[in-house]
N, C-alpha and C positions, 0 to 999 in steps of 0.2 A: 478447594483442591487446586494445586498447581497444575497447569497444563503443559504437556510436553509436546514440542513441535514435531519431534520424531514420531510420537504416538499418533498424532493427528494425521500423519501421512497414510496410515493404514485405512481408516474409514473413508478418506477422500478417494483413494484408489478403488476401494470396494464399490463405492457409489458409482464411479465411472465405469467399472467393469460389468455391473449388474445388467444394464440394458443390452450389452453385447451378449451376455449369457442368454437372455430371453430371445434375442434375435437369432442366436445359433440353436434355438430349440433345446436349451439345457436348463429348464426351470427348476428341476430337482437339485441340480448342483448349486444354483443361485440360492434356493431355499435353505439348503444345508449350510452354505457359507454364512448366511445371515443368522441362522440359529446358533452356529458356532460363535459368531461375533457377539450376539446378545448374551449367550451363556457366560462367556469369559468376561466381557465388559461389565455385565450386571453383577456377577459374583465379585469382581474386583472392586466394584463400588461399595459392596458390603464389607469386604475384607479391608478396605482402605479407610474406613470411617475413623476419624480422629477419636481416640479414647476407647475404641472398640476392644473387647476382650475376645481373643481367638478361642474357639471352642474345639477341643480335640475330638470330642464325640461327633460334632457336626462334620468335621473333616473326614473322619473314618466312614461315616455314612455316605458322604459324597463320593469319596474314592471307591468305596466298596460297590455301591450301586452302579457307578460308571464302569468300573473294570469288569464286573460280572456281566453287564450288558454287552460290553465290547467283545469279551471272550466268546460269549454265546453267539453273537451276530457274525463274527468272523468265521467261526466253526460251521455255522448253519448256512450262511449266504454266499461265502466266497470259496471256502475249501471245497465243497462239492463241485463247483464250477471248474476249479483248477484240476481236480482229479478227473472230472468228466472229459476235459480236453485231452489229457494224457496222464495216466496214473503216476508213472515214474517221473516225468518232467514236472508234473504238478507237485509231487512230493519234494523234489529237489528245490523247486521254487519256494515252497514253504520254509524249508530249512535255510535257504539263502536269506529269506526275509527276516527270520528270527536272528540269524547270525549278524547280518548287516545292521539290523536295528540295535543289537547289543553293542557291536563295535562302534557305531556312530555315537551312541550314548556314552560309552566308556571313554573313548578318545576325545569326544567333544567336551568332556569335563575339564580337560587341560586348558581349554580356552578361558575358564574362569580364573586362571592364575595369570593371565596375560593382562597387560595394561591397555584395555580397550577404551575408546572415546565414548562408549555408552554403557549402560547398565548390563551386568552379566546376566541377571535374571531375565531381562527382556530379550537379550541376545539368544539365550537358550530356548526360550519359549517361541521366539520368532522362527528360528531354524526348524524346530519341531513342527510348528504349524504349517510352514511352507512345504515341508516334506510330506506331511500327512495330506495336505490339500492336493498336491500333485498326484498322489496315488488315488485319492477319492475321485478326482476328476477323470483320471484314466479309466478307472473301473466303471463309473457311471456312463462315460462317453462310449464305451464299448459294450456295456450291458444296460441299455436304456430301460429294459424291463424291470430292473431292480426297483424295489419300493423305497420309500423314504425311511422306513424303519431302520435299515442298515446304516444309512448315513447319519441319522440322528443318534443311534447307539454309538457309532464310532466317535462322534464329536461330543458325547455326553461328558467326557472327562474335562472338557474345557471349563466347566463351571468350577469344580473344586480346585483345578489347577490355577485358575485366575484368582480364586479366593486366597489360596495359600501364598501365591506370589505377591499379591497386594499387601498381605499382612507383613511379609518380609520387607517389602519396600517401605511400608509405613514405619516399621520399627527402625529402619536404617535412615529415616528422614529423607527419602527420595521420592520423586513424583510418581504417584500410582498411575497417572494417565498414560505413561509410556506403554502400559499393557494394551492400549488400544491397537498398537501395531501388531503384536502376535494374535490378538483377538480377530483381526481382519485377515491374518495370514493364510488361513485355509482357503478363503475365496480368491486371494490374489494368485494362487497357483492352480486351484481346482478349476476355475473357469477356463483359463487357456488350455490346460491339459485335457479338458473334456472334448476338445476339438481334434485331438490326435486319434488316428485310426490305426489299430494294430493290423499287421498282415494276416491274411487268412491262412494261418498255419497253427494246427493244434498244439505242437510242442511249444511254439512261441507264446501262444495264449495261455497255455498251462503254466509256463514259468512266470509270466507277468502276473496272473491272478494268484498263483501260489505265493509269489513274492509279496503281493499286497496283503494276503492273509497272514503271512509270517510277520510282516512289519506290525500289523494291527495287533496280532497276538502278543508280540514283544511289548508294545506300548501298554496293552491292557495288563499284562503281568507286572510291568514296572509300576503301574498305578495300584496294584493290590495293596490294601492298607496293612502294612506290616507294623505291628505294635512291638517293636524291638528297640533296644538301646541304639542311639545314633541315627535312627530313621527320622523321616519328616514328622510323623505322628509324635514321636518322642520329643522332637524339637519344640512342638507346640505344647505337649503335655508337661514338660519340665517347668513351664511357667507356674504351675501349681505346686503346692507343698507336698502332695502325695503322688508324685509322678509315677512311681513304680506300681502302687496300688491301682492307679488310674489305668495304666497300660494293661494290667490283668483284666480289668473290667471291660476295656475296649476290645479285647481279643474276641469276646463273644459277639460283640457288635460287628466286628470285621467279618466274621464267618457268616452272620445273618445277612449283612448287607450285600455281600457278593452273591450269595445264593438268591436273594430277592431280586438283584439286578438281572441275573440269568433267567429267573422265573418270569419276570416282567416281559422280557423279549419273547419267551415261549407263549405267554398268554396273548400278547399283541399279535403274534404270528397266527395263532388259532383264530383270532377275531378277523384279521385282515386278509388271510389267505383266500385265493379265489375258490369258488365252489367246485365240486366234482364235475 
């Protein structure tokens, strides 16, 4: 596998920041950062194997489980906090997060048509990871009582995203190792932002946590495995001779996987929640 110098920058910086996170008493943020890195880098290694055949069914299950877990976690762990600080400001924050997430994703696509000195796929993934990491760090830095379950569910999509991106890079004959940069991206912004303290104002906290919930909900809905023409699942499925029939079969798996992802978070919460 060809090594990308740009890709190696990510893990090097993450290694340097990890002791700082532990010194600042942010072990959960450091743990989530490394899980995100391992998930994306590990999945990229599988998706980038020479001669590997991309499995659309595997992609649907990966995206479905991750998006179902993300939607459930954001709704259960962050939305109540936002509304608890201030119902109206919290609601506006959620709406703002969804709209900003949609706007950034839609307008950011224009960058793929620009002549950039680095790979477009890596650039999109890196921007997404850095933004998500900043929000994760801010939430955990100001709500240290949050368990690891939320963070792990939020970064669960890193695996299937890395797998799909590596497959695209491999088919374009580009170095898959560039994905190491976005794989480390969550930690590069999560650790510094965990040190920021929000002012003791309920409206401000409501907007911030609502915004975080809205962004995560947008990301989760964007990763829902849509088995339609022109989508990412179709891009993989069309490699086969029966793409349309395959999409029909995958729709049932998409529904099952998203439901299972949400149910997994519910079961984990039942097991891990503190006693009465």
